[in-house]
C-alpha positions in Angstrom: 12.1 -12.8 19.3 11.7 -12.1 15.6 14.0 -10.7 12.9 11.4 -9.1 10.9 10.9 -5.4 12.2 8.2 -3.0 11.1 8.4 0.7 11.3 5.3 2.5 11.1 3.0 5.1 12.1 -0.9 4.3 12.6 -2.1 7.3 10.3 0.3 6.7 7.5 0.9 4.3 4.2 2.3 1.9 6.9 -1.4 0.6 7.1 -0.6 -1.1 3.8 2.6 -2.8 5.0 0.6 -3.9 8.2 -2.0 -5.6 6.1 0.8 -7.3 4.0 2.4 -8.3 7.3 -0.8 -9.8 8.6 -1.3 -11.9 5.6 1.9 -13.4 6.1 1.0 -14.8 9.3 4.6 -14.5 10.6 5.7 -12.8 14.0 6.9 -9.4 13.6 7.8 -6.4 15.8 6.2 -3.2 15.3 7.9 0.1 16.2 5.7 3.1 16.2 7.6 6.5 14.8 6.1 9.6 15.5 5.9 12.2 13.0 8.3 15.3 13.7 11.7 15.2 15.2 11.4 11.4 16.1 10.9 10.5 12.3 13.4 12.8 11.4 16.1 11.8 13.8 19.4 10.3 12.9 18.7 6.8 14.6 15.6 6.4 12.2 17.3 7.9 9.1 19.5 5.0 9.4 16.7 3.0 8.6 15.0 5.2 5.8 17.2 8.3 5.0 14.0 10.0 3.8 12.8 10.0 7.4 9.4 8.4 6.3 7.5 5.3 7.1 6.8 2.5 6.6 9.9 0.6 6.4 10.8 -3.1 7.2 14.0 -4.8 8.6 14.3 -8.4 7.9 17.7 -9.6 9.4 20.2 -7.4 7.6 17.9 -6.4 4.9 16.2 -3.0 5.0 13.3 -2.3 2.7 11.2 1.3 2.3 8.5 2.1 -0.3 5.0 0.2 0.3 5.2 -1.4 -3.2 8.7 -2.7 -2.5 7.7 -4.0 0.8 4.9 -6.0 -0.2 6.9 -7.4 -3.3 9.7 -8.5 -0.9 7.7 -10.1 1.9 5.8 -12.1 -0.7 9.0 -13.5 -1.9 10.6 -13.8 1.3 7.8 -15.7 2.9 6.7 -18.1 -0.2 4.4 -20.4 2.0 2.1 -17.7 2.3 1.5 -17.9 -1.3 1.3 -14.1 -1.9 3.2 -13.8 -5.2 2.2 -16.0 -8.2 4.8 -18.1 -10.1 7.5 -16.3 -11.9 5.8 -17.0 -15.1 2.7 -15.7 -14.2 3.7 -12.3 -12.7 2.8 -10.0 -15.6 -0.4 -8.7 -14.2 1.1 -8.8 -10.7 4.0 -6.5 -11.5 2.2 -4.4 -13.9 -0.8 -3.7 -11.5 1.2 -3.1 -8.4 3.4 -0.8 -10.0 0.5 0.9 -12.1 -0.7 1.8 -8.6 2.8 3.1 -7.1 3.3 5.2 -10.3 0.4 6.3 -12.6 -2.4 5.9 -10.0 -0.7 7.7 -7.1 0.8 10.6 -9.3 -2.7 11.1 -10.8 -4.7 11.1 -7.3 -2.0 13.2 -5.9 -1.9 15.7 -8.6 -6.0 15.8 -8.5 -5.8 16.4 -4.6 -3.6 19.2 -5.3 -5.6 20.9 -7.9 -2.4 20.4 -10.3 -3.8 20.5 -13.8 -1.5 19.3 -16.5 -1.9 21.4 -19.7 -3.5 19.4 -22.3 -0.5 19.8 -24.7 1.8 18.4 -21.8 0.0 15.3 -21.0 2.3 13.3 -22.8 5.0 14.2 -20.2 3.3 12.9 -17.4 3.3 9.1 -17.0 -0.5 8.7 -16.4 -1.8 10.9 -19.0 -4.9 12.1 -17.3 -6.8 11.2 -14.2 -9.7 10.0 -16.4 -7.7 7.6 -18.3 -6.2 6.1 -15.1 -9.7 5.5 -13.4 -10.8 4.1 -16.9 -7.8 1.8 -17.1 -8.1 0.6 -13.5 -11.9 -0.1 -13.8 -11.4 -2.0 -16.8 -8.6 -4.2 -15.1 -11.2 -4.8 -12.2 -14.5 -5.3 -13.6 -15.6 -8.8 -13.2 -12.8 -9.8 -11.2 -12.2 -10.7 -7.7 -8.3 -10.2 -7.8 -6.4 -7.9 -9.9 -3.7 -10.4 -11.0 -4.8 -14.0 -11.8 -7.5 -16.2 -9.5 -5.8 -16.0 -6.4 -5.5 -13.2 -3.9 -1.7 -11.8 -4.0 0.6 -9.1 -2.5 -0.8 -7.0 -5.7 -4.2 -6.9 -4.0 -3.0 -5.6 -0.7 -1.2 -2.7 -2.6 -3.8 -1.9 -5.1 -6.9 -2.7 -2.8 -5.2 -0.1 -0.1 -5.0 2.6 -2.8 -8.5 2.1 -3.8 -9.8 1.7 -0.3 -8.2 4.8 0.9 -9.3 6.8 -2.2 -13.0 5.5 -1.7 -12.8 6.7 1.7 -11.4 10.2 1.2 -13.1 10.7 -2.2 -9.7 10.7 -4.2 -10.8 7.7 -6.4 -14.2 7.7 -8.1 -16.8 5.6 -6.7 -17.4 3.3 -9.5 -19.1 -0.1 -8.9 -16.0 -2.0 -9.9 -13.8 -0.4 -7.1 -16.5 -0.7 -4.6 -17.1 -4.4 -5.2 -13.4 -5.0 -5.3 -12.5 -3.3 -2.0 -15.5 -4.7 -0.1 -14.2 -8.1 -0.7 -10.8 -7.5 0.2 -12.1 -5.4 3.2 -13.8 -8.5 4.6 -10.4 -10.4 4.7 -9.4 -11.5 8.5 -6.0 -10.4 7.9 -7.3 -6.7 6.6 -9.4 -6.4 9.7 -6.8 -7.5 12.2 -4.3 -4.9 10.5 -7.0 -2.1 10.8 -8.0 -3.1 14.4 -4.2 -3.0 15.2 -3.6 0.5 13.5 -6.8 1.8 15.1 -5.7 0.8 18.5 -2.2 2.4 18.1 -3.8 5.7 16.7 -6.2 5.8 20.0 -2.9 5.2 22.2 -1.2 8.0 20.5 -4.1 10.3 20.8 -4.4 9.7 24.6 -0.7 10.3 24.9 -0.8 13.5 23.0 -0.4 16.7 25.2 
């Protein structure tokens, strides 16, 4: 029995939270929630009113949004060493929420062919796609980890965005990004998480009508 529950779908951002959970090395119970009526049903909306995955429930605490899940789990299980000491969290918070804000917004808008008029770039938090890519490249160039000299929850979150973007072409294939993610993808926890999600996806496909 465990008091840590994970609500996900293997073809979703739940892969980020799965990786984080595997890095913790703590037992958890995974609940696969299907897209459509199940995810929008009242029962699941009591977990996440948005009717989206992922979400976690730790005892009586419910957390949604991937960046928040990563940050929460790092603090809830400090023995895993996935959050820097409080005085060293500048880069940790900065880059985790840079990925949740400017990076995701810039990538999404570009994928949807949304062009921000030049005179309106000051109205969007990321400015321009090129600025976001350049800023992220500068942060990662010559570094193994995004926040200091140790792996952290920020690497789970930032690395997931970069890995996904490289796979689907929504993030430019710059050497700094490819080198950074290649090292993260070799981590045992990442490989376990990927195998679990791939197996769950295969089971869903077999069960599909």
